[in-house]
Each structure stands twice: as C-alpha cells, then as structure tokens.
N, C-alpha and C positions, 0 to 999 in steps of 0.2 A: 349676365355678369356673374362670375363665380364667387363663391364664398371666400372670405379672408381666413386663411389657415395659419397666419403668422402669430407668434406669441409676443407679448409686450410686457415690459417691466416699468414700474413707476419709480422715477428718480427725481432728485432735486433739480430744478430748472438749471440748465447749463448757461443760459443767457444772463439771468439775474442772480444766480446762486441762491435762489429761494427767498430773496428779499422782497420780490414783487416790484422793485424800483428799477426802471430801465429808461435812461434818457433817450429820446425826448418824450417818451410816453409818461402818462401819469401813473399807469401800472403796466407791468410786463404783459405783452400780448401773447407770449408763448407758453405761459403756465396757468394753472388754476389758482383759486384763492388761497390754497395752502402752499403755493410756491413749488409745486411738483408738476411733472409732465410725464407722458408715456413715450417710450422709445422701443423700437423692435429689439427683442432679446436675442443675444448671440448664444451659440451652442454652449459655451462655457458657463454662462449664467444659468441656463436651463439645467445643465448637468449638476452644477453646484446646489441649486435649489432641490433637485430630486434627491441627491445624496444626503442632504441635511434634513429633509422633511418627509421622506417616504420610508416605510418599513421595508425590511429585506424582502418580504413577500410581495409588496407592491412594486419594488424595483425589479424583481424577477418577472412579474406580469408585464411590466412596461417593456423590458428587454425582449420578452417573447413576442409582444405585440409589434415592436419595431422590426424584429427579424422576420416576421411573416409577410 
C-alpha cells in the first residue's frame, strides 16, 4: 500500500460546530476533545498558508521544486 501524500488542515468540526454535542450521541463522534477535526486541504488553502508563512526564498525553492 502506498504512502498518503495528501495534506490536511485542522478545522472546527462541521457536525457539532465545535460544541462536542450532537444528538443522539453524548459527545460528537466526528471530532476530538477540542471540537476540531482534520479535512483534506484544497489547493487554495495550501497556497494561502505558503504565501502567509514562507519567506520569499522559501517560496522560490518551493516553486522550483514543484516545477522540476
């Protein structure tokens, strides 16, 4: 079985809105104890993160890596 190459982002649970309460369950089965869950990241969220958190040099290295 191949390795998982997808990227994920941590978000507030979309089922219980982070409250951990979801009828008929005593606690929401879809999120962790902080009311968050992981979903596969889309290309726009990856690009937004990179633009906001990487230096210009790191962005250039990333672009070169992706183009090779």
